[in-house]
C-alpha positions as CSV (number, residue, x, y, z in Angstrom):
1,X,-30.8,37.5,51.6
2,X,-28.5,40.1,50.1
3,X,-26.8,39.7,46.8
4,X,-23.1,39.7,47.5
5,X,-22.0,40.4,43.8
6,X,-24.3,42.9,42.1
7,X,-24.0,43.7,38.4
8,X,-22.7,47.1,39.4
9,X,-19.9,45.8,41.5
10,X,-19.0,43.1,38.9
11,X,-18.7,45.6,36.2
12,X,-16.2,47.8,38.1
13,X,-14.0,45.1,39.6
14,X,-10.9,44.2,37.5
15,X,-10.6,40.6,36.3
16,X,-8.2,38.3,38.1
17,X,-4.6,39.5,37.9
18,X,-5.8,42.9,36.8
19,X,-4.1,44.6,39.8
20,X,-1.2,42.2,39.9
21,X,1.9,44.1,40.9
22,X,0.0,47.3,41.8
23,X,1.7,49.1,44.7
24,X,-1.6,50.2,46.2
25,X,-4.5,48.1,44.8
26,X,-8.1,49.3,45.0
27,X,-10.6,47.6,47.2
28,X,-14.0,47.3,45.5
29,X,-16.1,45.6,48.2
30,X,-15.8,44.6,51.9
31,X,-17.6,41.6,53.1
32,X,-17.8,40.5,56.7
33,X,-19.4,37.8,58.8
34,X,-21.2,38.5,62.0
35,X,-20.8,34.8,62.9
36,X,-17.1,34.3,62.9
37,X,-15.7,37.9,62.7
38,X,-13.9,37.3,59.4
39,X,-13.5,40.0,56.7
40,X,-13.0,39.7,53.0
41,X,-11.7,42.7,50.9
42,X,-12.5,42.2,47.2
43,X,-9.7,43.3,44.8
44,X,-10.4,41.2,41.6
45,X,-13.1,38.9,40.3
46,X,-13.3,36.3,37.5
47,X,-16.7,37.4,36.4
48,X,-18.6,34.3,37.6
49,X,-17.6,33.2,41.1
50,X,-14.0,33.2,42.0
51,X,-12.7,36.4,43.8
52,X,-9.2,37.5,45.0
53,X,-8.5,39.8,47.9
54,X,-7.4,40.2,51.4
55,X,-8.9,37.7,53.9
56,X,-8.8,38.6,57.6
57,X,-9.5,35.5,59.7
58,X,-7.3,33.3,61.6
59,X,-4.4,34.9,59.8
60,X,-4.4,37.9,57.3
61,X,-3.5,36.8,53.8
62,X,-4.1,37.6,50.2
63,X,-6.0,34.7,48.5
64,X,-8.9,33.4,46.6
65,X,-12.5,32.9,47.8
66,X,-15.8,31.9,46.3
67,X,-18.6,34.4,46.3
68,X,-21.2,31.6,46.0
69,X,-19.8,29.8,49.1
70,X,-19.9,33.0,51.0
71,X,-23.6,33.6,50.0
72,X,-24.4,30.1,51.2
73,X,-23.1,30.8,54.7
């Protein structure tokens, strides 16, 4: 099983609200599911589990997602 949030990634990703208001925010990781075709584009991270970014699934939206829940899938 792959580690979705390595120490290297966690050190570089801004904390939640760190890119709030940025005109062109930086994406730090791209996660995807081969099962359902969803994509998650990581923009911010709380340092433990909660992440914020673009979620492309049924609809495209900015929102929060759990790294732990993604790893369990």
